[in-house]
KETILO-876085 format. One record per residue: residue number from 1; x, y, z of N, C-alpha, C in turn. Coordinates in Angstrom, 2 decimals, padded with zeros to 5 digits, always signed. Example, Ala and Ser with C-alpha at 12.3 -4.5 7.8 and 13.67 -1.06 7.14 Angstrom:
2
num: 1&n_px: +013.19&n_py: -005.69&n_pz: +007.80&ca_px: +012.30&ca_py: -004.50&ca_pz: +007.80&c_px: +013.20&c_py: -003.30&c_pz: +007.80;
num: 2&n_px: +012.85&n_py: -002.25&n_pz: +007.08&ca_px: +013.67&ca_py: -001.06&ca_pz: +007.14&c_px: +012.90&c_py: +000.03&c_pz: +007.87;
//
This chain:
155
num: 1&n_px: +000.85&n_py: -001.17&n_pz: +000.00&ca_px: +000.00&ca_py: +000.00&ca_pz: +000.00&c_px: +000.90&c_py: +001.23&c_pz: +000.00;
num: 2&n_px: +000.71&n_py: +002.11&n_pz: -000.96&ca_px: +001.52&ca_py: +003.33&ca_pz: -000.98&c_px: +000.74&c_py: +004.48&c_pz: -000.38;
num: 3&n_px: +001.47&n_py: +005.39&n_pz: +000.22&ca_px: +000.85&ca_py: +006.56&ca_pz: +000.85&c_px: +000.99&c_py: +007.77&c_pz: -000.06;
num: 4&n_px: -000.04&n_py: +008.58&n_pz: -000.10&ca_px: +000.05&ca_py: +009.85&ca_pz: -000.81&c_px: +000.90&c_py: +010.80&c_pz: +000.02;
num: 5&n_px: +001.47&n_py: +011.81&n_pz: -000.62&ca_px: +002.32&ca_py: +012.78&ca_pz: +000.09&c_px: +001.56&c_py: +013.43&c_pz: +001.24;
num: 6&n_px: +000.25&n_py: +013.64&n_pz: +001.08&ca_px: -000.54&ca_py: +014.28&ca_pz: +002.14&c_px: -000.75&c_py: +013.36&c_pz: +003.33;
num: 7&n_px: -000.46&n_py: +012.05&n_pz: +003.20&ca_px: -000.66&ca_py: +011.11&ca_pz: +004.29&c_px: +000.63&c_py: +010.81&c_pz: +005.05;
num: 8&n_px: +001.76&n_py: +011.25&n_pz: +004.52&ca_px: +003.05&ca_py: +010.98&ca_pz: +005.16&c_px: +003.25&c_py: +011.99&c_pz: +006.29;
num: 9&n_px: +003.50&n_py: +011.49&n_pz: +007.47&ca_px: +003.69&ca_py: +012.35&ca_pz: +008.63&c_px: +005.12&c_py: +012.88&c_pz: +008.67;
num: 10&n_px: +005.26&n_py: +014.10&n_pz: +009.08&ca_px: +006.57&ca_py: +014.70&ca_pz: +009.27&c_px: +007.23&c_py: +014.09&c_pz: +010.50;
num: 11&n_px: +008.55&n_py: +014.05&n_pz: +010.52&ca_px: +009.26&ca_py: +013.55&ca_pz: +011.69&c_px: +009.75&c_py: +014.69&c_pz: +012.57;
num: 12&n_px: +009.30&n_py: +015.92&n_pz: +012.29&ca_px: +009.72&ca_py: +017.08&ca_pz: +013.06&c_px: +008.92&c_py: +017.13&c_pz: +014.35;
num: 13&n_px: +009.60&n_py: +017.11&n_pz: +015.52&ca_px: +008.87&ca_py: +017.20&ca_pz: +016.79&c_px: +008.21&c_py: +018.58&c_pz: +016.91;
num: 14&n_px: +007.07&n_py: +018.62&n_pz: +017.55&ca_px: +006.34&ca_py: +019.88&ca_pz: +017.66&c_px: +005.43&c_py: +019.87&c_pz: +018.88;
num: 15&n_px: +005.04&n_py: +021.06&n_pz: +019.27&ca_px: +004.04&ca_py: +021.20&ca_pz: +020.33&c_px: +002.71&c_py: +020.72&c_pz: +019.78;
num: 16&n_px: +001.84&n_py: +020.29&n_pz: +020.63&ca_px: +000.51&ca_py: +019.84&ca_pz: +020.20&c_px: -000.56&c_py: +020.89&c_pz: +020.45;
num: 17&n_px: -000.13&n_py: +022.11&n_pz: +020.75&ca_px: -001.07&ca_py: +023.22&ca_pz: +020.97&c_px: -000.76&c_py: +024.32&c_pz: +019.96;
num: 18&n_px: -001.78&n_py: +024.77&n_pz: +019.26&ca_px: -001.61&ca_py: +025.80&ca_pz: +018.23&c_px: -002.53&c_py: +026.96&c_pz: +018.58;
num: 19&n_px: -001.99&n_py: +028.18&n_pz: +018.67&ca_px: -002.74&ca_py: +029.36&ca_pz: +019.09&c_px: -002.54&c_py: +030.49&c_pz: +018.08;
num: 20&n_px: -003.64&n_py: +031.12&n_pz: +017.70&ca_px: -003.59&ca_py: +032.34&ca_pz: +016.88&c_px: -004.55&c_py: +033.34&c_pz: +017.49;
num: 21&n_px: -004.25&n_py: +034.62&n_pz: +017.29&ca_px: -005.12&ca_py: +035.67&ca_pz: +017.81&c_px: -005.17&c_py: +036.83&c_pz: +016.82;
num: 22&n_px: -006.18&n_py: +037.65&n_pz: +017.00&ca_px: -006.36&ca_py: +038.81&ca_pz: +016.14&c_px: -007.21&c_py: +039.85&c_pz: +016.85;
num: 23&n_px: -007.16&n_py: +041.07&n_pz: +016.34&ca_px: -008.04&ca_py: +042.14&ca_pz: +016.80&c_px: -009.03&c_py: +042.42&c_pz: +015.69;
num: 24&n_px: -010.31&n_py: +042.45&n_pz: +016.05&ca_px: -011.38&ca_py: +042.68&ca_pz: +015.10&c_px: -012.03&c_py: +044.01&c_pz: +015.43;
num: 25&n_px: -012.15&n_py: +044.87&n_pz: +014.44&ca_px: -012.73&ca_py: +046.20&ca_pz: +014.65&c_px: -014.25&c_py: +046.14&c_pz: +014.64;
num: 26&n_px: -014.77&n_py: +045.50&n_pz: +015.67&ca_px: -016.22&ca_py: +045.38&ca_pz: +015.87&c_px: -016.45&c_py: +045.16&c_pz: +017.36;
num: 27&n_px: -017.62&n_py: +045.54&n_pz: +017.86&ca_px: -017.92&ca_py: +045.35&ca_pz: +019.28&c_px: -017.93&c_py: +043.87&c_pz: +019.67;
num: 28&n_px: -017.58&n_py: +043.59&n_pz: +020.91&ca_px: -017.51&ca_py: +042.21&ca_pz: +021.40&c_px: -018.85&c_py: +041.49&c_pz: +021.24;
num: 29&n_px: -019.96&n_py: +042.16&n_pz: +021.44&ca_px: -021.27&ca_py: +041.52&ca_pz: +021.30&c_px: -021.52&c_py: +041.07&c_pz: +019.86;
num: 30&n_px: -021.08&n_py: +041.84&n_pz: +018.90&ca_px: -021.24&ca_py: +041.49&ca_pz: +017.49&c_px: -020.40&c_py: +040.27&c_pz: +017.14;
num: 31&n_px: -019.17&n_py: +040.26&n_pz: +017.60&ca_px: -018.27&ca_py: +039.13&ca_pz: +017.33&c_px: -018.77&c_py: +037.87&c_pz: +018.02;
num: 32&n_px: -019.16&n_py: +037.99&n_pz: +019.28&ca_px: -019.66&ca_py: +036.83&ca_pz: +020.03&c_px: -020.89&c_py: +036.25&c_pz: +019.35;
num: 33&n_px: -021.78&n_py: +037.08&n_pz: +018.87&ca_px: -023.00&ca_py: +036.59&ca_pz: +018.21&c_px: -022.66&c_py: +035.72&c_pz: +016.99;
num: 34&n_px: -021.58&n_py: +036.02&n_pz: +016.32&ca_px: -021.17&ca_py: +035.24&ca_pz: +015.14&c_px: -020.54&c_py: +033.90&c_pz: +015.53;
num: 35&n_px: -019.78&n_py: +033.86&n_pz: +016.63&ca_px: -019.07&ca_py: +032.65&ca_pz: +017.02&c_px: -019.84&c_py: +031.76&c_pz: +017.98;
num: 36&n_px: -020.80&n_py: +032.31&n_pz: +018.72&ca_px: -021.42&ca_py: +031.60&ca_pz: +019.84&c_px: -021.94&c_py: +030.22&c_pz: +019.50;
num: 37&n_px: -022.57&n_py: +030.05&n_pz: +018.37&ca_px: -023.15&ca_py: +028.76&ca_pz: +018.01&c_px: -022.35&c_py: +028.04&c_pz: +016.92;
num: 38&n_px: -021.13&n_py: +028.53&n_pz: +016.67&ca_px: -020.26&ca_py: +027.98&ca_pz: +015.63&c_px: -020.93&c_py: +027.96&c_pz: +014.26;
num: 39&n_px: -021.71&n_py: +028.98&n_pz: +013.97&ca_px: -022.30&ca_py: +029.14&ca_pz: +012.64&c_px: -021.21&c_py: +029.75&c_pz: +011.75;
num: 40&n_px: -020.26&n_py: +028.91&n_pz: +011.35&ca_px: -019.04&ca_py: +029.39&ca_pz: +010.72&c_px: -019.22&c_py: +029.94&c_pz: +009.31;
num: 41&n_px: -020.36&n_py: +029.69&n_pz: +008.67&ca_px: -020.59&ca_py: +030.30&ca_pz: +007.36&c_px: -020.73&c_py: +031.82&c_pz: +007.49;
num: 42&n_px: -021.09&n_py: +032.30&n_pz: +008.68&ca_px: -021.14&ca_py: +033.75&ca_pz: +008.93&c_px: -019.79&c_py: +034.30&c_pz: +009.36;
num: 43&n_px: -018.89&n_py: +033.43&n_pz: +009.74&ca_px: -017.55&ca_py: +033.82&ca_pz: +010.17&c_px: -016.58&c_py: +033.81&c_pz: +008.99;
num: 44&n_px: -016.63&n_py: +032.77&n_pz: +008.21&ca_px: -015.70&ca_py: +032.62&ca_pz: +007.09&c_px: -016.46&c_py: +032.12&c_pz: +005.85;
num: 45&n_px: -017.27&n_py: +033.00&n_pz: +005.25&ca_px: -018.11&ca_py: +032.57&ca_pz: +004.13&c_px: -017.33&c_py: +032.12&c_pz: +002.90;
num: 46&n_px: -016.08&n_py: +032.50&n_pz: +002.79&ca_px: -015.27&ca_py: +032.03&ca_pz: +001.66&c_px: -014.80&c_py: +030.60&c_pz: +001.83;
num: 47&n_px: -014.91&n_py: +030.06&n_pz: +003.05&ca_px: -014.40&ca_py: +028.73&ca_pz: +003.36&c_px: -015.46&c_py: +027.74&c_pz: +003.81;
num: 48&n_px: -016.57&n_py: +028.23&n_pz: +004.38&ca_px: -017.61&ca_py: +027.36&ca_pz: +004.92&c_px: -018.90&c_py: +027.59&c_pz: +004.15;
num: 49&n_px: -019.49&n_py: +026.49&n_pz: +003.66&ca_px: -020.74&ca_py: +026.63&ca_pz: +002.90&c_px: -021.96&c_py: +026.61&c_pz: +003.81;
num: 50&n_px: -021.93&n_py: +025.75&n_pz: +004.85&ca_px: -023.07&ca_py: +025.72&ca_pz: +005.78&c_px: -022.68&c_py: +024.97&c_pz: +007.04;
num: 51&n_px: -023.48&n_py: +025.22&n_pz: +008.08&ca_px: -023.37&ca_py: +024.46&ca_pz: +009.32&c_px: -024.77&c_py: +023.97&c_pz: +009.68;
num: 52&n_px: -024.81&n_py: +022.82&n_pz: +010.36&ca_px: -026.07&ca_py: +022.26&ca_pz: +010.83&c_px: -025.86&c_py: +021.85&c_pz: +012.27;
num: 53&n_px: -026.79&n_py: +022.23&n_pz: +013.14&ca_px: -026.66&ca_py: +021.92&ca_pz: +014.56&c_px: -027.74&c_py: +020.94&c_pz: +015.00;
num: 54&n_px: -027.37&n_py: +020.03&n_pz: +015.91&ca_px: -028.31&ca_py: +019.05&ca_pz: +016.46&c_px: -028.77&c_py: +019.49&c_pz: +017.84;
num: 55&n_px: -029.06&n_py: +020.74&n_pz: +017.99&ca_px: -029.47&ca_py: +021.27&ca_pz: +019.28&c_px: -028.70&c_py: +022.53&c_pz: +019.57;
num: 56&n_px: -028.73&n_py: +022.94&n_pz: +020.84&ca_px: -028.03&ca_py: +024.16&ca_pz: +021.25&c_px: -027.24&c_py: +023.88&c_pz: +022.51;
num: 57&n_px: -026.14&n_py: +024.58&n_pz: +022.66&ca_px: -025.37&ca_py: +024.54&ca_pz: +023.89&c_px: -024.50&c_py: +023.30&c_pz: +024.03;
num: 58&n_px: -024.04&n_py: +023.10&n_pz: +025.27&ca_px: -023.12&ca_py: +022.01&ca_pz: +025.57&c_px: -023.75&c_py: +020.67&c_pz: +025.22;
num: 59&n_px: -022.96&n_py: +019.84&n_pz: +024.54&ca_px: -023.44&ca_py: +018.53&ca_pz: +024.12&c_px: -024.00&c_py: +018.49&c_pz: +022.72;
num: 60&n_px: -024.37&n_py: +019.63&n_pz: +022.17&ca_px: -024.89&ca_py: +019.62&ca_pz: +020.81&c_px: -023.75&c_py: +019.38&c_pz: +019.82;
num: 61&n_px: -024.11&n_py: +018.92&n_pz: +018.64&ca_px: -023.13&ca_py: +018.65&ca_pz: +017.60&c_px: -023.39&c_py: +019.59&c_pz: +016.43;
num: 62&n_px: -022.33&n_py: +020.24&n_pz: +015.98&ca_px: -022.40&ca_py: +021.14&ca_pz: +014.84&c_px: -021.65&c_py: +020.49&c_pz: +013.69;
num: 63&n_px: -022.33&n_py: +020.29&n_pz: +012.57&ca_px: -021.69&ca_py: +019.74&ca_pz: +011.38&c_px: -021.31&c_py: +020.90&c_pz: +010.48;
num: 64&n_px: -020.01&n_py: +020.99&n_pz: +010.17&ca_px: -019.47&ca_py: +022.09&ca_pz: +009.37&c_px: -019.10&c_py: +021.56&c_pz: +007.99;
num: 65&n_px: -019.68&n_py: +022.17&n_pz: +006.96&ca_px: -019.39&ca_py: +021.80&ca_pz: +005.58&c_px: -018.49&c_py: +022.87&c_pz: +004.97;
num: 66&n_px: -017.27&n_py: +022.48&n_pz: +004.62&ca_px: -016.30&ca_py: +023.41&ca_pz: +004.04&c_px: -016.40&c_py: +023.38&c_pz: +002.52;
num: 67&n_px: -015.96&n_py: +024.46&n_pz: +001.89&ca_px: -016.03&ca_py: +024.55&ca_pz: +000.42&c_px: -015.16&c_py: +023.52&c_pz: -000.27;
num: 68&n_px: -014.11&n_py: +023.03&n_pz: +000.39&ca_px: -013.26&ca_py: +022.00&ca_pz: -000.22&c_px: -013.86&c_py: +020.60&c_pz: -000.04;
num: 69&n_px: -015.12&n_py: +020.54&n_pz: +000.40&ca_px: -015.90&ca_py: +019.31&ca_pz: +000.60&c_px: -015.51&c_py: +018.52&c_pz: +001.85;
num: 70&n_px: -014.66&n_py: +019.08&n_pz: +002.69&ca_px: -014.38&ca_py: +018.49&ca_pz: +004.00&c_px: -015.61&c_py: +018.71&c_pz: +004.88;
num: 71&n_px: -015.94&n_py: +017.74&n_pz: +005.71&ca_px: -017.05&ca_py: +017.86&ca_pz: +006.66&c_px: -016.53&c_py: +017.48&c_pz: +008.04;
num: 72&n_px: -016.72&n_py: +018.37&n_pz: +009.00&ca_px: -016.34&ca_py: +018.09&ca_pz: +010.39&c_px: -017.58&c_py: +018.08&c_pz: +011.26;
num: 73&n_px: -017.60&n_py: +017.15&n_pz: +012.22&ca_px: -018.63&ca_py: +017.17&ca_pz: +013.27&c_px: -017.95&c_py: +017.61&c_pz: +014.55;
num: 74&n_px: -018.44&n_py: +018.71&n_pz: +015.12&ca_px: -017.88&ca_py: +019.29&ca_pz: +016.34&c_px: -018.89&c_py: +019.16&c_pz: +017.46;
num: 75&n_px: -018.46&n_py: +018.60&n_pz: +018.59&ca_px: -019.33&ca_py: +018.53&ca_pz: +019.77&c_px: -018.97&c_py: +019.70&c_pz: +020.67;
num: 76&n_px: -019.97&n_py: +020.51&n_pz: +021.01&ca_px: -019.76&ca_py: +021.66&ca_pz: +021.88&c_px: -019.51&c_py: +021.17&c_pz: +023.30;
num: 77&n_px: -018.39&n_py: +021.57&n_pz: +023.91&ca_px: -018.04&ca_py: +021.13&ca_pz: +025.26&c_px: -018.14&c_py: +022.26&c_pz: +026.29;
num: 78&n_px: -018.23&n_py: +023.49&n_pz: +025.82&ca_px: -018.35&ca_py: +024.63&ca_pz: +026.74&c_px: -018.90&c_py: +025.83&c_pz: +025.99;
num: 79&n_px: -019.80&n_py: +026.56&n_pz: +026.63&ca_px: -020.27&ca_py: +027.85&ca_pz: +026.12&c_px: -020.42&c_py: +028.76&c_pz: +027.32;
num: 80&n_px: -019.79&n_py: +029.92&n_pz: +027.26&ca_px: -019.93&ca_py: +030.89&ca_pz: +028.34&c_px: -020.28&c_py: +032.26&c_pz: +027.77;
num: 81&n_px: -021.53&n_py: +032.67&n_pz: +027.99&ca_px: -021.93&ca_py: +034.01&ca_pz: +027.58&c_px: -021.30&c_py: +035.06&c_pz: +028.47;
num: 82&n_px: -020.94&n_py: +034.67&n_pz: +029.67&ca_px: -020.30&ca_py: +035.62&ca_pz: +030.61&c_px: -018.85&c_py: +035.91&c_pz: +030.20;
num: 83&n_px: -018.12&n_py: +034.86&n_pz: +029.83&ca_px: -016.71&ca_py: +035.01&ca_pz: +029.48&c_px: -016.46&c_py: +035.02&c_pz: +027.98;
num: 84&n_px: -017.51&n_py: +034.89&n_pz: +027.18&ca_px: -017.38&ca_py: +034.87&ca_pz: +025.72&c_px: -016.41&c_py: +033.80&c_pz: +025.25;
num: 85&n_px: -016.64&n_py: +032.57&n_pz: +025.67&ca_px: -015.82&ca_py: +031.45&ca_pz: +025.20&c_px: -016.72&c_py: +030.32&c_pz: +024.70;
num: 86&n_px: -016.21&n_py: +029.62&n_pz: +023.72&ca_px: -016.86&ca_py: +028.41&ca_pz: +023.24&c_px: -015.76&c_py: +027.39&c_pz: +022.98;
num: 87&n_px: -016.00&n_py: +026.15&n_pz: +023.40&ca_px: -015.03&ca_py: +025.08&ca_pz: +023.21&c_px: -015.72&c_py: +023.92&c_pz: +022.52;
num: 88&n_px: -014.92&n_py: +023.14&n_pz: +021.81&ca_px: -015.47&ca_py: +022.02&ca_pz: +021.04&c_px: -014.42&c_py: +020.92&c_pz: +020.91;
num: 89&n_px: -014.89&n_py: +019.74&n_pz: +020.53&ca_px: -013.99&ca_py: +018.65&ca_pz: +020.15&c_px: -014.43&c_py: +018.14&c_pz: +018.80;
num: 90&n_px: -013.46&n_py: +017.74&n_pz: +017.99&ca_px: -013.78&ca_py: +017.19&ca_pz: +016.68&c_px: -014.17&c_py: +015.73&c_pz: +016.88;
num: 91&n_px: -015.42&n_py: +015.40&n_pz: +016.54&ca_px: -015.91&ca_py: +014.02&ca_pz: +016.69&c_px: -015.61&c_py: +013.17&c_pz: +015.46;
num: 92&n_px: -015.72&n_py: +013.79&n_pz: +014.29&ca_px: -015.44&ca_py: +013.06&ca_pz: +013.05&c_px: -015.06&c_py: +014.04&c_pz: +011.96;
num: 93&n_px: -014.39&n_py: +013.51&n_pz: +010.96&ca_px: -013.98&ca_py: +014.32&ca_pz: +009.81&c_px: -014.01&c_py: +013.46&c_pz: +008.56;
num: 94&n_px: -014.54&n_py: +014.04&n_pz: +007.49&ca_px: -014.50&ca_py: +013.41&ca_pz: +006.18&c_px: -013.87&c_py: +014.41&c_pz: +005.23;
num: 95&n_px: -012.72&n_py: +014.10&n_pz: +004.65&ca_px: -011.93&ca_py: +012.89&ca_pz: +004.85&c_px: -011.34&c_py: +012.84&c_pz: +006.27;
num: 96&n_px: -010.81&n_py: +011.69&n_pz: +006.63&ca_px: -010.26&ca_py: +011.50&ca_pz: +007.98&c_px: -009.08&c_py: +012.43&c_pz: +008.23;
num: 97&n_px: -008.95&n_py: +012.86&n_pz: +009.48&ca_px: -007.82&ca_py: +013.69&ca_pz: +009.89&c_px: -006.55&c_py: +012.85&c_pz: +009.94;
num: 98&n_px: -005.38&n_py: +013.51&n_pz: +009.91&ca_px: -004.08&ca_py: +012.82&ca_pz: +009.98&c_px: -003.62&c_py: +012.64&c_pz: +011.42;
num: 99&n_px: -004.47&n_py: +012.91&n_pz: +012.39&ca_px: -004.14&ca_py: +012.80&ca_pz: +013.81&c_px: -005.36&c_py: +012.23&c_pz: +014.51;
num: 100&n_px: -005.17&n_py: +011.79&n_pz: +015.74&ca_px: -006.23&ca_py: +011.07&ca_pz: +016.46&c_px: -007.34&c_py: +011.96&c_pz: +017.00;
num: 101&n_px: -006.98&n_py: +013.15&n_pz: +017.50&ca_px: -007.99&ca_py: +013.98&ca_pz: +018.15&c_px: -007.60&c_py: +015.46&c_pz: +018.13;
num: 102&n_px: -008.63&n_py: +016.30&n_pz: +018.22&ca_px: -008.40&ca_py: +017.74&ca_pz: +018.31&c_px: -009.53&c_py: +018.36&c_pz: +019.12;
num: 103&n_px: -009.16&n_py: +019.32&n_pz: +019.96&ca_px: -010.12&ca_py: +020.11&ca_pz: +020.73&c_px: -009.77&c_py: +021.58&c_pz: +020.52;
num: 104&n_px: -010.77&n_py: +022.42&n_pz: +020.49&ca_px: -010.51&ca_py: +023.83&ca_pz: +020.27&c_px: -011.27&c_py: +024.71&c_pz: +021.24;
num: 105&n_px: -010.79&n_py: +025.93&n_pz: +021.38&ca_px: -011.46&ca_py: +026.93&ca_pz: +022.21&c_px: -011.29&c_py: +028.29&c_pz: +021.56;
num: 106&n_px: -012.38&n_py: +029.02&n_pz: +021.48&ca_px: -012.37&ca_py: +030.38&ca_pz: +020.98&c_px: -012.71&c_py: +031.28&c_pz: +022.16;
num: 107&n_px: -011.82&n_py: +032.24&n_pz: +022.42&ca_px: -011.96&ca_py: +033.16&ca_pz: +023.56&c_px: -012.03&c_py: +034.57&c_pz: +022.99;
num: 108&n_px: -013.08&n_py: +035.29&n_pz: +023.36&ca_px: -013.31&ca_py: +036.62&ca_pz: +022.82&c_px: -013.31&c_py: +037.62&c_pz: +023.99;
num: 109&n_px: -012.56&n_py: +038.70&n_pz: +023.82&ca_px: -012.47&ca_py: +039.72&ca_pz: +024.88&c_px: -012.62&c_py: +041.11&c_pz: +024.28;
num: 110&n_px: -013.19&n_py: +042.00&n_pz: +025.07&ca_px: -013.31&ca_py: +043.40&ca_pz: +024.66&c_px: -011.96&c_py: +044.08&c_pz: +024.79;
num: 111&n_px: -011.58&n_py: +044.82&n_pz: +023.76&ca_px: -010.39&ca_py: +045.67&ca_pz: +023.85&c_px: -010.84&c_py: +046.91&c_pz: +024.62;
num: 112&n_px: -010.13&n_py: +047.24&n_pz: +025.68&ca_px: -010.61&ca_py: +048.28&ca_pz: +026.60&c_px: -010.40&c_py: +049.71&c_pz: +026.12;
num: 113&n_px: -009.54&n_py: +049.93&n_pz: +025.15&ca_px: -009.31&ca_py: +051.32&ca_pz: +024.73&c_px: -010.03&c_py: +051.67&c_pz: +023.42;
num: 114&n_px: -011.10&n_py: +050.96&n_pz: +023.13&ca_px: -011.88&ca_py: +051.24&ca_pz: +021.94&c_px: -013.02&c_py: +050.26&c_pz: +021.80;
num: 115&n_px: -013.63&n_py: +050.26&n_pz: +020.65&ca_px: -014.77&ca_py: +049.37&ca_pz: +020.42&c_px: -014.35&c_py: +048.21&c_pz: +019.52;
num: 116&n_px: -013.26&n_py: +047.57&n_pz: +019.90&ca_px: -012.74&ca_py: +046.44&ca_pz: +019.13&c_px: -012.78&c_py: +045.19&c_pz: +020.00;
num: 117&n_px: -012.47&n_py: +044.05&n_pz: +019.39&ca_px: -012.52&ca_py: +042.77&ca_pz: +020.06&c_px: -011.21&c_py: +042.01&c_pz: +019.83;
num: 118&n_px: -010.70&n_py: +041.39&n_pz: +020.89&ca_px: -009.51&ca_py: +040.54&ca_pz: +020.80&c_px: -009.99&c_py: +039.09&c_pz: +020.81;
num: 119&n_px: -009.60&n_py: +038.33&n_pz: +019.80&ca_px: -010.05&ca_py: +036.95&ca_pz: +019.67&c_px: -008.83&c_py: +036.03&c_pz: +019.67;
num: 120&n_px: -008.88&n_py: +035.00&n_pz: +020.51&ca_px: -007.84&ca_py: +033.97&ca_pz: +020.55&c_px: -008.48&c_py: +032.63&c_pz: +020.22;
num: 121&n_px: -007.85&n_py: +031.89&n_pz: +019.30&ca_px: -008.35&ca_py: +030.57&ca_pz: +018.91&c_px: -007.25&c_py: +029.57&c_pz: +019.19;
num: 122&n_px: -007.50&n_py: +028.67&n_pz: +020.12&ca_px: -006.53&ca_py: +027.66&ca_pz: +020.55&c_px: -007.01&c_py: +026.28&c_pz: +020.13;
num: 123&n_px: -006.12&n_py: +025.49&n_pz: +019.56&ca_px: -006.44&ca_py: +024.11&ca_pz: +019.22&c_px: -005.41&c_py: +023.20&c_pz: +019.88;
num: 124&n_px: -005.90&n_py: +022.18&n_pz: +020.57&ca_px: -005.04&ca_py: +021.19&ca_pz: +021.23&c_px: -005.20&c_py: +019.88&c_pz: +020.48;
num: 125&n_px: -004.08&n_py: +019.34&n_pz: +020.01&ca_px: -004.08&ca_py: +018.12&ca_pz: +019.21&c_px: -003.53&c_py: +016.95&c_pz: +020.01;
num: 126&n_px: -003.90&n_py: +015.75&n_pz: +019.60&ca_px: -003.29&ca_py: +014.54&ca_pz: +020.15&c_px: -001.81&c_py: +014.55&c_pz: +019.77;
num: 127&n_px: -001.00&n_py: +013.75&n_pz: +020.48&ca_px: +000.44&ca_py: +013.81&ca_pz: +020.28&c_px: +000.92&c_py: +013.18&c_pz: +018.98;
num: 128&n_px: +000.01&n_py: +012.70&n_pz: +018.13&ca_px: +000.42&ca_py: +012.21&ca_pz: +016.82&c_px: +000.31&c_py: +013.27&c_pz: +015.73;
num: 129&n_px: -000.10&n_py: +014.49&n_pz: +016.09&ca_px: -000.09&ca_py: +015.61&ca_pz: +015.14&c_px: +001.35&c_py: +016.08&c_pz: +014.97;
num: 130&n_px: +001.70&n_py: +016.49&n_pz: +013.76&ca_px: +003.08&ca_py: +016.89&ca_pz: +013.49&c_px: +003.17&c_py: +018.37&c_pz: +013.12;
num: 131&n_px: +004.37&n_py: +018.81&n_pz: +012.78&ca_px: +004.62&ca_py: +020.21&ca_pz: +012.46&c_px: +003.81&c_py: +020.67&c_pz: +011.25;
num: 132&n_px: +003.59&n_py: +019.78&n_pz: +010.31&ca_px: +002.80&ca_py: +020.12&ca_pz: +009.13&c_px: +001.36&c_py: +020.46&c_pz: +009.53;
num: 133&n_px: +000.80&n_py: +019.69&n_pz: +010.45&ca_px: -000.55&ca_py: +019.95&ca_pz: +010.95&c_px: -000.61&c_py: +021.31&c_pz: +011.64;
num: 134&n_px: +000.41&n_py: +021.60&n_pz: +012.46&ca_px: +000.45&ca_py: +022.89&ca_pz: +013.19&c_px: +000.49&c_py: +024.06&c_pz: +012.21;
num: 135&n_px: +001.33&n_py: +023.96&n_pz: +011.19&ca_px: +001.42&ca_py: +025.04&ca_pz: +010.20&c_px: +000.12&c_py: +025.18&c_pz: +009.41;
num: 136&n_px: -000.48&n_py: +024.07&n_pz: +009.05&ca_px: -001.75&ca_py: +024.10&ca_pz: +008.33&c_px: -002.81&c_py: +024.82&c_pz: +009.16;
num: 137&n_px: -002.89&n_py: +024.49&n_pz: +010.45&ca_px: -003.86&ca_py: +025.14&ca_pz: +011.34&c_px: -003.59&c_py: +026.63&c_pz: +011.44;
num: 138&n_px: -002.34&n_py: +027.00&n_pz: +011.58&ca_px: -001.96&ca_py: +028.41&ca_pz: +011.68&c_px: -002.53&c_py: +029.20&c_pz: +010.50;
num: 139&n_px: -002.24&n_py: +028.74&n_pz: +009.31&ca_px: -002.65&ca_py: +029.50&ca_pz: +008.13&c_px: -004.14&c_py: +029.42&c_pz: +007.87;
num: 140&n_px: -004.79&n_py: +028.33&n_pz: +008.23&ca_px: -006.24&ca_py: +028.27&ca_pz: +008.11&c_px: -006.91&c_py: +029.27&c_pz: +009.05;
num: 141&n_px: -006.41&n_py: +029.37&n_pz: +010.27&ca_px: -006.98&ca_py: +030.34&ca_pz: +011.22&c_px: -006.76&c_py: +031.77&c_pz: +010.72;
num: 142&n_px: -005.58&n_py: +032.06&n_pz: +010.22&ca_px: -005.30&ca_py: +033.40&ca_pz: +009.71&c_px: -006.21&c_py: +033.73&c_pz: +008.53;
num: 143&n_px: -006.46&n_py: +032.74&n_pz: +007.66&ca_px: -007.39&ca_py: +032.94&ca_pz: +006.55&c_px: -008.81&c_py: +033.18&c_pz: +007.06;
num: 144&n_px: -009.24&n_py: +032.40&n_pz: +008.08&ca_px: -010.55&ca_py: +032.61&ca_pz: +008.68&c_px: -010.66&c_py: +034.03&c_pz: +009.25;
num: 145&n_px: -009.63&n_py: +034.48&n_pz: +009.97&ca_px: -009.64&ca_py: +035.83&ca_pz: +010.55&c_px: -009.81&c_py: +036.89&c_pz: +009.46;
num: 146&n_px: -009.04&n_py: +036.78&n_pz: +008.39&ca_px: -009.11&ca_py: +037.76&ca_pz: +007.30&c_px: -010.50&c_py: +037.75&c_pz: +006.67;
num: 147&n_px: -011.07&n_py: +036.56&n_pz: +006.47&ca_px: -012.40&ca_py: +036.45&ca_pz: +005.88&c_px: -013.45&c_py: +037.04&c_pz: +006.81;
num: 148&n_px: -013.31&n_py: +036.79&n_pz: +008.11&ca_px: -014.26&ca_py: +037.32&ca_pz: +009.09&c_px: -014.21&c_py: +038.85&c_pz: +009.10;
num: 149&n_px: -013.03&n_py: +039.41&n_pz: +009.06&ca_px: -012.90&ca_py: +040.88&ca_pz: +009.06&c_px: -013.59&c_py: +041.48&c_pz: +007.83;
num: 150&n_px: -013.47&n_py: +040.83&n_pz: +006.68&ca_px: -014.16&ca_py: +041.30&ca_pz: +005.46&c_px: -015.67&c_py: +041.19&c_pz: +005.64;
num: 151&n_px: -016.13&n_py: +040.09&n_pz: +006.21&ca_px: -017.57&ca_py: +039.87&ca_pz: +006.40&c_px: -018.16&c_py: +040.89&c_pz: +007.38;
num: 152&n_px: -017.43&n_py: +041.22&n_pz: +008.44&ca_px: -017.90&ca_py: +042.20&ca_pz: +009.44&c_px: -018.00&c_py: +043.59&c_pz: +008.80;
num: 153&n_px: -017.03&n_py: +043.96&n_pz: +008.01&ca_px: -017.04&ca_py: +045.27&ca_pz: +007.32&c_px: -018.22&c_py: +045.36&c_pz: +006.36;
num: 154&n_px: -018.53&n_py: +044.25&n_pz: +005.70&ca_px: -019.61&ca_py: +044.23&ca_pz: +004.71&c_px: -020.99&c_py: +044.40&c_pz: +005.32;
num: 155&n_px: -021.12&n_py: +044.14&n_pz: +006.62&ca_px: -022.44&ca_py: +044.23&ca_pz: +007.27&c_px: -022.88&c_py: +045.66&c_pz: +007.50;
//
């Protein structure tokens, strides 16, 4: 059985936690409303075609359909309207992920010297994720941030 280049794991040791952050020129309530239920087509419309939820809040599952035909099922593990955080775990992915597990958290905070929002997106991977996975996540998050900023301006 031969492996495609995309299936070959890097041998470069790496951290299993990947973090990106950005400042969004919109009020915290506006940003939180977009992220709260992981309706990612409103966050990154250039990358996500639709989301479907099997309920609301902790324990619900959000199915995310990406434009590249990838589908992820995310189980919500935390939602805090007080602290503006939402956390999730990836339950399944089509096509399959190159690592065993991933959990994420989005933390949103008000910037105190203006009407902007500071957003941090952290993803924790199982220890079989490699440097290639970390770099891929970094650039996907940065692309999501840029797309979200365009979408917020357009509103």
